[in-house]
C-alpha positions in Angstrom: 164.8 65.7 97.6 161.8 66.4 95.8 161.0 62.9 93.9 158.0 64.7 92.1 160.7 66.6 90.0 162.0 66.1 87.0 165.4 67.6 88.3 166.0 66.4 91.5 168.6 68.9 93.8 170.5 68.6 96.8 172.1 72.1 97.3 174.2 72.0 100.0 176.0 75.2 100.7 178.1 74.2 103.9 180.3 72.0 101.5 179.6 74.3 98.8 178.1 71.4 95.8 174.9 71.1 94.5 173.9 67.9 93.1 171.8 67.8 90.5 170.0 64.6 88.8 167.6 64.2 85.8 164.4 62.6 86.7 163.0 60.7 84.1 164.9 56.9 84.9 161.9 55.3 83.4 162.8 56.8 80.0 166.9 56.4 81.0 166.5 60.0 81.6 165.6 61.0 78.0 165.5 64.9 78.1 162.0 66.1 77.1 161.4 69.6 76.5 159.5 70.3 80.6 163.0 68.7 81.8 165.3 70.9 79.6 163.6 73.8 81.0 163.4 73.3 84.6 167.0 72.3 84.4 167.8 75.6 83.0 166.0 77.7 85.9 167.9 75.6 88.1 171.1 76.3 86.8 170.2 80.3 86.2 169.6 80.1 90.0 172.3 78.5 91.0 174.5 81.3 88.8 173.9 83.6 91.3 174.9 81.6 94.6 178.3 82.1 96.1 178.2 79.9 98.4 178.2 77.1 95.4 181.5 76.3 94.0 180.9 73.1 91.9 177.5 71.5 90.0 177.5 67.9 89.7 175.2 66.4 87.5 174.2 62.7 87.2 171.3 60.3 85.9 168.8 58.9 88.1 168.6 55.3 87.8 171.5 53.2 85.6 171.8 55.3 83.0 172.7 59.9 82.6 170.6 60.5 79.4 169.5 58.4 76.4 169.3 61.8 74.4 166.6 63.8 73.4 163.0 62.7 74.0 161.8 61.6 70.4 157.9 61.3 71.4 158.2 64.9 72.8 160.7 66.3 69.7 157.8 65.0 67.0 155.3 66.8 69.2 157.0 70.2 68.6 157.9 69.5 65.0 155.5 71.8 63.6 156.7 75.2 65.9 157.8 78.0 63.8 162.0 78.5 64.7 162.4 81.0 67.9 165.0 83.6 68.5 168.0 82.4 70.8 169.0 78.4 71.5 166.2 77.1 73.5 166.9 73.1 74.5 170.1 71.4 75.0 171.7 74.3 73.2 170.7 76.4 75.8 171.7 74.3 78.7 175.0 74.4 77.6 175.3 78.1 76.9 174.5 78.4 80.8 177.0 75.3 81.8 180.2 77.1 79.9 178.9 80.7 81.5 178.3 79.6 85.0 181.1 80.9 87.6 181.2 77.4 89.2 182.6 74.3 88.4 180.4 71.8 86.6 181.0 67.8 86.3 179.4 65.3 85.1 178.7 61.8 86.5 178.2 59.5 83.8 177.1 55.6 84.2 175.0 54.0 81.3 174.0 55.4 78.3 174.9 59.0 77.7 173.6 59.6 73.8 172.9 62.5 71.6 171.0 65.6 73.5 173.2 63.5 76.7 176.3 63.3 75.2 176.0 67.4 73.7 174.7 67.9 77.8 178.4 66.5 78.8 180.2 68.2 76.3 178.9 71.7 78.1 180.7 70.3 81.4 183.9 71.5 82.7 184.8 68.3 83.9 183.6 64.3 82.9 184.0 61.2 85.3 182.5 58.4 83.3 182.1 54.7 84.2 184.6 52.4 82.8 181.0 50.5 81.2 179.0 54.0 80.6 178.1 54.3 76.4 178.7 57.4 74.4 177.2 57.6 70.9 175.2 59.8 68.6 173.0 57.5 66.8 171.3 60.2 65.1 172.5 59.3 61.9 170.9 55.8 62.0 166.9 57.6 62.1 168.3 60.3 59.5 169.4 63.3 61.5 173.0 64.2 61.7 172.8 65.4 65.8 172.4 68.7 66.2 173.6 70.8 69.0 175.9 67.2 69.8 177.6 67.6 66.6 179.2 71.2 67.5 179.7 70.3 71.1 181.3 67.2 69.8 183.7 69.2 67.4 184.4 71.9 69.5 185.3 69.7 72.5 188.8 69.4 71.3 189.1 65.3 70.3 190.6 64.3 66.6 188.7 65.7 64.0 188.1 62.1 62.7 187.5 60.3 66.0 184.5 63.5 66.0 183.6 62.0 62.6 183.7 58.1 63.9 181.4 59.5 66.4 178.8 61.3 64.3 178.8 59.1 61.2 178.8 55.4 62.1 176.4 55.8 65.4 178.6 53.2 66.8 178.9 53.7 71.1 182.2 54.1 72.7 182.8 52.8 76.0 183.7 54.7 79.3 187.6 53.5 78.9 187.2 54.5 74.8 185.8 57.7 75.5 188.7 58.7 78.6 191.3 57.5 75.8 190.1 59.8 73.1 189.5 63.0 75.4 185.8 63.1 75.4 185.8 62.4 79.5 188.1 64.0 81.9 188.5 60.5 83.8 187.0 56.9 84.0 186.9 54.7 86.7 185.3 51.6 87.7 181.4 51.4 87.8 181.4 50.9 91.5 183.9 53.3 92.5 182.0 56.3 90.4 180.0 58.0 93.1 183.0 57.8 95.4 185.3 59.1 93.2 183.0 62.4 91.7 182.2 63.0 95.7 185.7 63.5 96.4 186.2 65.3 93.4 183.7 67.3 94.0 185.0 68.5 98.0 187.9 69.1 96.5 186.5 71.6 93.9 184.3 73.5 96.4 187.0 73.7 99.0 188.6 76.1 96.3 188.3 80.2 96.3 185.2 80.8 94.1 186.5 84.2 92.1 189.8 81.5 91.4 187.6 78.8 89.8 185.3 81.4 87.9 188.6 83.2 86.5 190.4 80.0 85.8 186.9 79.0 83.3 186.9 82.3 82.0 190.9 81.9 81.2 190.5 79.0 79.7 187.5 79.3 77.3 188.5 82.2 76.5 191.9 81.3 75.5 191.8 78.0 73.8 191.0 79.1 70.2 193.1 82.4 70.6 196.6 82.5 68.6 199.2 82.0 71.5 200.4 85.8 71.4 196.9 86.7 71.8 196.2 84.0 74.6 199.3 85.5 76.6 197.7 89.2 76.3 193.9 88.0 77.3 195.6 86.1 80.3 197.4 88.7 81.5 193.8 90.5 81.6 192.0 87.4 83.5 195.1 87.7 86.0 194.5 91.4 86.9 190.9 90.7 87.2 191.0 87.9 89.8 193.2 90.3 92.0 190.1 92.2 92.3 188.1 89.1 94.3 191.4 87.2 95.9 195.1 87.4 96.4 196.5 84.1 95.3 200.0 85.1 97.8 198.1 85.9 101.0 199.2 82.3 102.5 202.9 81.3 100.6 204.0 80.1 103.9 200.9 77.6 104.6 200.7 76.5 101.1 204.3 76.1 101.1 204.1 74.0 104.1 201.6 72.1 103.0 203.8 70.6 100.2 206.3 69.6 101.8 207.3 65.8 100.9 204.9 65.5 97.8 201.8 67.3 95.8 198.5 67.4 97.5 195.1 68.8 97.1 194.3 68.9 100.8 195.7 72.5 101.1 192.6 75.4 101.7 193.5 78.9 102.1 192.4 80.7 105.4 190.0 82.9 103.8 188.0 79.1 102.9 188.6 77.3 105.9 
C-alpha cells in the first residue's frame, strides 16, 4: 500500500478482492473533496476489472469516517452549483452501479457523510462498538446526501427520522437492530469476519453477483407484478454469461449433510 495516498488500495486479483482504506486517520477519515475525488477514480477503474468480484472499504485508524470535512466544505461555500452529483452523492451513485459486491467494514465513528457512504454499499459489517449518526441537525443542516440514502435504506420511517432529527448516535448493535447494517460482530472479530465474508463473495461467479445486484436494486421499489416481470428479464440476461445448472451434481454433493457456502463452481476454481 502507498501511505501517501488518501485512499490506500490493495488490489488482489488472485483472490478477486479490492481492499480500500480511507486514509486520513488524523482527521478520523473526514471526507475532503480530494479524498472523494480519489475514491471516485479508484472505483471507476475497478468497475472495468473483471478479476475483482468484491470491494471492501474501511477506515484507517480507529474510525470509518467522521463525515464531510467541514473546513474543506466551508472553503467551497461560494462556488456555483455544478451539474451532476459530485461529492459523496457521486460515490454512492458509482457504488450502486458497480458490477462488484461492495462491503463496508465499520469500526469507530461513522457519521454524516460517512453514513451516506456506507448506505451506498451492498453490505455493511459493523463492530458492536461502532457509532452511527447524523449530527448535521446540531449545526443547522439536515444532512444533505445522508438523508436520501437513509430514507432509501429500507429502515422504518420513524427510526430514520429519529436518526436525522435528533443527532443522536446508534451503536453497532442498535444499527443492526433497525436494519442499518447487515451484520454486527465484536470489535476484535471485525477484520477476520470481513475477510472471510469477502473471500466467500469473491469465490462466486462475477456475472451472477452483478445480476443479483441489478435484480435487487431494480425490483425493490416496483409493484410485485412488475418486479416478477423484471426478474424474468434479469434471469434471462444472466444466461448469456453463465449457466446456473451446469454443475448440479457437484453442487448437490457439496450440500449433503447441511447447507454450506464453501461450494465453488468449476468455472471459477
